[in-house]
C-alpha positions as a Python dict, from the first residue, in 0.01 Angstrom:
ca = {
    (1, 'M'): (0, 0, 0),
    (2, 'K'): (-293, 188, -158),
    (3, 'K'): (-211, 484, 63),
    (4, 'L'): (154, 479, -50),
    (5, 'V'): (52, 469, -417),
    (6, 'S'): (-196, 757, -364),
    (7, 'I'): (68, 967, -187),
    (8, 'S'): (323, 891, -460),
    (9, 'L'): (76, 992, -733),
    (10, 'L'): (-11, 1309, -543),
    (11, 'L'): (357, 1403, -502),
    (12, 'F'): (425, 1325, -867),
    (13, 'S'): (131, 1543, -975),
    (14, 'L'): (249, 1828, -752),
    (15, 'G'): (597, 1797, -902),
    (16, 'I'): (457, 1827, -1255),
    (17, 'I'): (250, 2131, -1154),
    (18, 'I'): (553, 2301, -996),
    (19, 'V'): (770, 2236, -1302),
    (20, 'A'): (495, 2367, -1532),
    (21, 'C'): (451, 2681, -1322),
    (22, 'N'): (827, 2748, -1316),
    (23, 'D'): (844, 2700, -1693),
    (24, 'N'): (557, 2949, -1747),
    (25, 'A'): (716, 3199, -1507),
    (26, 'S'): (1042, 3168, -1696),
    (27, 'K'): (863, 3229, -2026),
    (28, 'M'): (689, 3534, -1879),
    (29, 'D'): (1023, 3670, -1754),
    (30, 'N'): (1174, 3620, -2098),
    (31, 'T'): (876, 3794, -2257),
    (32, 'A'): (916, 4091, -2024),
    (33, 'E'): (1290, 4099, -2088),
    (34, 'N'): (1235, 4078, -2464),
    (35, 'K'): (982, 4364, -2452),
    (36, 'A'): (1220, 4579, -2247),
    (37, 'L'): (1502, 4507, -2492),
    (38, 'K'): (1278, 4581, -2791),
    (39, 'D'): (1164, 4908, -2630),
    (40, 'S'): (1525, 5008, -2557),
    (41, 'L'): (1636, 4936, -2913),
    (42, 'E'): (1338, 5127, -3047),
    (43, 'A'): (1425, 5428, -2827),
    (44, 'V'): (1787, 5424, -2943),
    (45, 'K'): (1674, 5407, -3305),
    (46, 'A'): (1438, 5705, -3254),
    (47, 'L'): (1718, 5911, -3094),
    (48, 'D'): (1960, 5810, -3368),
    (49, 'T'): (1710, 5910, -3638),
    (50, 'V'): (1683, 6260, -3490),
    (51, 'L'): (2058, 6298, -3437),
    (52, 'H'): (2121, 6224, -3805),
    (53, 'M'): (1880, 6490, -3933),
    (54, 'P'): (2062, 6762, -4134),
    (55, 'E'): (1916, 7038, -3914),
    (56, 'V'): (2044, 6875, -3598),
    (57, 'I'): (2389, 6815, -3749),
    (58, 'D'): (2407, 7178, -3868),
    (59, 'R'): (2296, 7309, -3528),
    (60, 'K'): (2554, 7089, -3357),
    (61, 'K'): (2830, 7239, -3572),
    (62, 'L'): (2704, 7594, -3510),
    (63, 'I'): (2681, 7554, -3130),
    (64, 'E'): (3022, 7389, -3103),
    (65, 'S'): (3180, 7651, -3327),
    (66, 'N'): (3021, 7951, -3153),
    (67, 'S'): (3113, 7819, -2809),
    (68, 'Q'): (3463, 7714, -2917),
    (69, 'G'): (3377, 7356, -2823),
    (70, 'Q'): (3249, 7444, -2475),
    (71, 'R'): (2887, 7351, -2546),
    (72, 'K'): (2747, 7044, -2718),
    (73, 'I'): (2412, 6938, -2857),
    (74, 'S'): (2228, 6657, -2681),
    (75, 'S'): (1903, 6480, -2744),
    (76, 'W'): (1683, 6306, -2493),
    (77, 'I'): (1349, 6135, -2471),
    (78, 'V'): (1092, 6353, -2300),
    (79, 'E'): (802, 6111, -2349),
    (80, 'K'): (781, 5747, -2454),
    (81, 'P'): (490, 5592, -2644),
    (82, 'G'): (206, 5510, -2412),
    (83, 'K'): (-30, 5800, -2368),
    (84, 'H'): (62, 5899, -2725),
    (85, 'P'): (186, 5677, -3012),
    (86, 'Y'): (521, 5859, -3046),
    (87, 'Y'): (844, 5949, -2874),
    (88, 'L'): (879, 6316, -2790),
    (89, 'I'): (1247, 6392, -2840),
    (90, 'A'): (1407, 6720, -2743),
    (91, 'V'): (1731, 6850, -2891),
    (92, 'G'): (1919, 7112, -2697),
    (93, 'E'): (2243, 7220, -2544),
    (94, 'D'): (2404, 6988, -2295),
    (95, 'S'): (2366, 7253, -2026),
    (96, 'G'): (1993, 7184, -2045),
    (97, 'N'): (1920, 7557, -2054),
    (98, 'S'): (1828, 7579, -2419),
    (99, 'I'): (1606, 7351, -2625),
    (100, 'H'): (1647, 7402, -2998),
    (101, 'F'): (1404, 7145, -3143),
    (102, 'N'): (1125, 6909, -3040),
    (103, 'F'): (1030, 6615, -3256),
    (104, 'H'): (768, 6343, -3251),
    (105, 'V'): (908, 6012, -3375),
    (106, 'Y'): (656, 5738, -3452),
    (107, 'P'): (828, 5406, -3376),
    (108, 'D'): (633, 5190, -3620),
    (109, 'S'): (769, 5382, -3921),
    (110, 'M'): (1035, 5609, -3762),
    (111, 'R'): (844, 5897, -3920),
    (112, 'V'): (961, 6229, -3776),
    (113, 'L'): (749, 6541, -3736),
    (114, 'F'): (857, 6872, -3591),
    (115, 'Y'): (661, 6953, -3276),
    (116, 'D'): (572, 7316, -3208),
    (117, 'P'): (506, 7332, -2832),
    (118, 'L'): (379, 7693, -2842),
    (119, 'N'): (97, 7604, -3078),
    (120, 'E'): (80, 7241, -2965),
    (121, 'R'): (91, 7105, -3317),
    (122, 'E'): (293, 6872, -3534),
    (123, 'I'): (442, 7006, -3854),
    (124, 'P'): (558, 6775, -4135),
    (125, 'L'): (932, 6813, -4190),
    (126, 'E'): (886, 6936, -4548),
    (127, 'E'): (662, 7220, -4428),
    (128, 'W'): (889, 7302, -4133),
    (129, 'R'): (1194, 7306, -4357),
    (130, 'A'): (1019, 7538, -4606),
    (131, 'Q'): (928, 7775, -4322),
    (132, 'N'): (1288, 7786, -4202),
    (133, 'K'): (1464, 7859, -4533),
}
């Protein structure tokens, strides 16, 4: 009888441990899923911010007009936050042969800076816009 009670308690304890482990694994999966979803939404927001910039809209119109609708402007993420605290977003023609702009977008504030790859420096948009008037 004592042996049966001991075995029952042991099995009950194992059952509780298994349920607790499954619950924690489920929470960890949800956390990973939530982070992936948050990262995806953040990336879309960064791309959308760039696509709505007046310079990008104007360039889109110019490219489509000059090519009689044959070429389009695209934007894509070159680098995600990780090594650096920003998204590096390129804007170029859909053929991929011509990049028109590079921007750093900081996800915490959605602050956008022009990125000059030749000089490897960020330029505030106000300064960049003044240079390009």
